[in-house]
C-alpha positions in Angstrom: 7.4 -24.1 -87.1 5.0 -21.9 -88.7 5.8 -18.2 -88.6 3.1 -17.8 -86.0 4.2 -20.4 -83.9 7.8 -19.0 -84.0 6.4 -15.4 -82.8 4.3 -16.9 -79.8 7.5 -18.8 -79.3 9.4 -15.3 -79.3 7.1 -13.8 -76.7 7.2 -16.7 -74.2 7.3 -16.0 -70.6 9.0 -18.6 -68.3 6.8 -19.4 -65.3 6.6 -22.7 -62.7 5.8 -25.9 -64.0 2.7 -27.3 -63.6 2.3 -31.0 -63.1 0.3 -32.7 -65.9 0.9 -29.3 -68.0 3.2 -28.8 -71.0 6.6 -26.7 -69.6 5.6 -23.1 -68.7 8.6 -22.3 -71.4 6.6 -23.5 -74.0 3.2 -22.0 -73.2 2.7 -19.7 -75.8 3.0 -22.6 -78.5 -0.2 -23.6 -77.7 -1.8 -20.0 -77.4 -4.6 -19.4 -80.0 -3.0 -16.9 -82.6 -5.4 -14.3 -85.0 -4.8 -12.8 -87.5 -7.2 -9.9 -88.0 -6.6 -6.7 -91.0 -8.6 -3.8 -89.8 -8.6 -1.2 -92.4 -9.9 2.2 -90.9 -10.5 5.0 -93.2 -13.4 5.9 -94.9 -15.4 4.6 -92.3 -14.4 1.0 -92.6 -12.8 -1.2 -90.5 -12.6 -5.0 -91.9 -11.5 -8.1 -90.3 -9.7 -11.3 -91.5 -8.8 -13.8 -89.4 -7.5 -17.5 -89.0 -6.3 -19.1 -86.3 -3.2 -21.4 -85.3 -6.1 -23.1 -82.8 -8.9 -23.8 -84.3 -12.3 -23.0 -83.2 -13.2 -26.9 -82.6 -9.8 -27.7 -80.3 -10.5 -29.4 -77.2 -9.8 -27.1 -74.1 -7.1 -27.8 -71.3 -8.6 -28.9 -67.9 -8.1 -26.1 -65.8 -5.6 -22.6 -66.2 -2.7 -23.2 -68.2 -0.4 -21.8 -65.6 -1.6 -21.0 -62.4 0.5 -19.4 -59.4 0.3 -18.9 -55.9 -0.8 -15.9 -53.8 1.2 -13.2 -53.6 4.5 -14.5 -55.8 3.0 -12.7 -58.9 2.3 -8.6 -58.9 -0.1 -7.9 -61.7 1.4 -4.6 -63.9 -1.1 -1.9 -63.1 -2.1 0.6 -66.0 -4.4 3.2 -66.6 -6.6 3.9 -69.9 -10.0 4.6 -70.6 -13.0 2.6 -71.5 -15.2 2.5 -74.1 -17.4 5.2 -72.5 -14.2 7.6 -71.7 -13.8 7.2 -68.1 -10.5 6.1 -66.2 -9.9 2.1 -66.5 -7.1 0.7 -63.9 -6.6 -2.6 -61.8 -5.9 -1.0 -59.0 -9.5 0.9 -59.0 -10.9 -2.8 -58.9 -8.8 -3.9 -55.5 -10.6 -6.2 -54.0 -12.4 -7.6 -56.7 -11.2 -10.3 -58.7 -10.5 -9.4 -62.5 -10.6 -11.0 -65.6 -8.0 -9.3 -68.2 -8.3 -10.3 -71.6 -6.9 -8.8 -74.7 -9.1 -8.7 -77.6 -9.7 -7.2 -81.3 -13.1 -5.3 -81.2 -13.4 -6.1 -85.3 -12.6 -9.7 -84.6 -15.6 -12.2 -86.1 -13.5 -15.9 -85.1 -11.8 -16.3 -82.0 -12.5 -13.3 -79.9 -16.5 -13.2 -79.9 -15.8 -17.2 -78.6 -13.7 -16.0 -76.0 -15.7 -13.8 -74.9 -18.5 -15.7 -74.7 -17.0 -18.5 -72.6 -16.0 -15.2 -70.2 -19.8 -14.3 -70.2 -21.1 -17.9 -69.4 -18.1 -18.0 -66.9 -19.1 -14.8 -65.1 -23.0 -15.2 -65.4 -22.2 -18.9 -63.5 -21.3 -17.0 -60.0 -23.6 -15.0 -57.8 -23.6 -11.3 -58.4 -21.5 -10.8 -55.4 -19.0 -12.9 -56.8 -18.9 -11.7 -60.3 -15.3 -10.1 -61.3 -14.7 -7.4 -63.1 -14.0 -7.9 -66.7 -11.3 -5.7 -68.5 -10.5 -6.2 -72.2 -7.3 -4.5 -73.2 -7.7 -3.8 -77.1 -5.4 -5.0 -79.6 -6.0 -3.0 -82.1 -6.7 0.8 -81.4 -7.6 1.4 -84.9 -10.9 -0.3 -84.6 -11.8 1.1 -81.1 -14.5 2.9 -82.3 -18.2 3.4 -80.2 -19.5 1.8 -83.4 -17.6 -1.3 -83.0 -18.4 -1.7 -79.1 -21.8 -1.4 -79.3 -22.0 -3.9 -82.4 -19.4 -6.3 -80.1 -22.2 -6.1 -77.1 -25.3 -7.0 -78.9 -23.2 -10.0 -81.3 -21.0 -11.2 -78.5 -23.9 -10.8 -76.2 -21.5 -9.3 -73.4 -22.6 -8.4 -70.0 -23.0 -5.3 -68.3 -19.6 -6.1 -66.5 -17.4 -6.1 -69.8 -15.1 -2.7 -70.2 -12.9 -2.3 -72.8 -9.3 -0.8 -71.8 -8.1 1.4 -74.9 -5.6 3.9 -75.6 -3.2 4.7 -78.6 -0.9 2.5 -79.6 2.3 3.2 -77.5 -0.5 3.3 -74.4 -1.5 0.1 -75.2 1.8 -1.5 -76.2 3.3 -1.3 -72.7 0.4 -3.4 -71.3 0.7 -5.9 -74.0 4.4 -6.1 -73.3 4.0 -5.8 -69.4 1.8 -9.2 -69.6 3.6 -10.9 -72.6 0.9 -10.9 -74.9 2.3 -11.2 -78.4 1.3 -8.3 -80.7 2.4 -7.8 -84.0 0.9 -5.0 -86.0 2.2 -4.6 -89.6 0.8 -1.3 -92.3 0.1 -1.8 -95.5 -1.7 0.3 -97.8 -3.7 -0.9 -100.9 -5.5 1.5 -103.2 -4.9 4.2 -100.7 -6.4 2.6 -97.9 -4.1 1.7 -95.1 -5.0 -1.3 -93.5 -3.4 -2.9 -90.2 -2.6 -6.7 -89.8 -2.8 -7.8 -86.4 -1.4 -11.0 -84.5 -2.0 -11.8 -81.4 -2.1 -14.0 -78.6 -5.6 -15.1 -77.3 -5.5 -15.1 -73.5 -7.1 -14.1 -70.2 -5.3 -13.6 -67.0 -7.6 -13.7 -63.5 -6.0 -11.6 -61.0 -7.2 -11.8 -57.3 -8.3 -8.9 -55.3 -5.2 -8.0 -54.0 -3.8 -7.3 -57.0 -1.6 -10.6 -57.9 -1.6 -12.8 -61.5 -3.4 -16.2 -60.1 -4.4 -18.1 -63.3 -4.0 -17.9 -66.9 -5.9 -19.2 -69.5 -5.3 -19.9 -73.2 -7.9 -20.5 -75.7 -9.8 -22.3 -75.9 -11.0 -22.9 -72.4 -13.5 -24.0 -70.7 -16.1 -21.5 -68.8 -16.7 -23.7 -65.7 -13.0 -24.3 -65.2 -12.4 -20.6 -65.2 -16.1 -20.5 -62.9 -14.2 -22.9 -60.5 -10.9 -20.7 -60.4 -12.8 -17.9 -59.7 -14.7 -19.3 -56.6 -11.5 -20.9 -55.5 -10.2 -17.4 -55.0 -13.3 -15.7 -53.3 -12.6 -18.2 -50.5 -9.3 -17.3 -50.0 
């Protein structure tokens, strides 16, 4: 087993087994794990990535895991968004939320997943569109210039909001949602490099604040859209 597969396995969370899916105790073995080296200092932030699941991999049809209504309360959090405003799950009660975990300086899987999320959202009528919250996995890259670049390069919709904070604050959210994130610090020629490993995943949370589905990248926008439509009808 590779080092990244071992990392994913160690972070796995048990859940209900779904017919036609792999046993949920092993679901993180199929997760898209990306490697990012963010260099912050001297005005620089660079990113390098490779993936355990390649960008061209075939997406699983439907969510990797689904939960019945009122079974798994989504852990709340209180952070701030890219404009400095408070952001939390509780403030979105009554509305479906897509919660994802993203590196602002990623150049491979993160922007690909972001486009899928945007496609699913835009396919829905305006009144049915979910809130979209991206929890940062790289606090050293949480800079206004990167958020602006991402908005253009990733073609982010107006509902996309980053959730940022200190490493300690963000780590509580990663742990609450069992998102594997490993950060290693290196110093090269006086420049600090933070290498970030993380699982590429998106939760769908219903308007009552319960987890209803988990999608591991790669996944299809149509499957995510279908899941959200089903929740809107219940």
